[in-house]
Phi, psi and omega in degrees: 000148172261136174230162171206155174270130181214159167262120185263119182287149175293146180311322185289332178290323176305314183297325181292317177300312184304313182303314188286329186243015174297328177293337168315318184297334178268320188285333190238110175293151175078007176247135178250110176296147174293138177297144197300325179291343179261006179288125182198167174252116182286125178265309177208125167276132183258320186094204179296131174228141182284142179306322181294345181257357185286308187299323176291325175296320176301312176304310180300314184286327177298321179285353181268122184300317180298344179290333191262001183254165177273135184245129180264123180243137179257119187256114186239008181178154172268158179207159180247136183237136008282348173210161177292334186271341181226049197275150180251336188225141168259120180222156175262129183289142177236109179252103185206120186294332182288330174285316174304319192281325174300312180304310179302316177301312180286331165295329170296322182288307181295322172302316183300331173275002170098009168285147179297147184280152172308123187274332176264156187284137182296129181229101184286132180202152170253128178282118179272321193205147177253142176257125186297314176235131185314142177208161167285128179248026184298318183301315180292319183288348185292320191287133171258151179215161178233128177212127177256135176234161172246145177205158182233141175303139181213139169268117178249150168266146172244128174243121181274134174230163179302321187281353179127170188291148169244128183257121176247126182284127169256333178204137183115166176273147180224000000 
């Protein structure tokens, strides 16, 4: 099974984001907005995990005080990933030291369990949309906005389907 740790948004915050970004669905051909129920901030994608490692992972995460707290996130701008000029993903940037600290703690746990360390620097973001063919999103990213949301850590299983991913909560409040 494929698993990841994420900050799961409150329902009312998801609705705020949907209202703000629904016009993109009409304005931008080739962009597929993330399903409302799937909006989250990935903290650590772990990937495939054997069933025998799932319970130890749950125990480790459950023992982490930071896994049980609510996080206030300030969403302050759009970006394209891997770059604004050749984006495959349209994302909202999340700049929060507490989230970086949580990510570092989780990284230590998963590496201690034998998973490969993350090769990229941690960059907290919320994926708003996937882009079929790489394109420049510089025009979209010029506008700034301010939105505060609340989220709690969750361990999800990710099931991939042709119509899009399905995320199933394994641990945490949703």
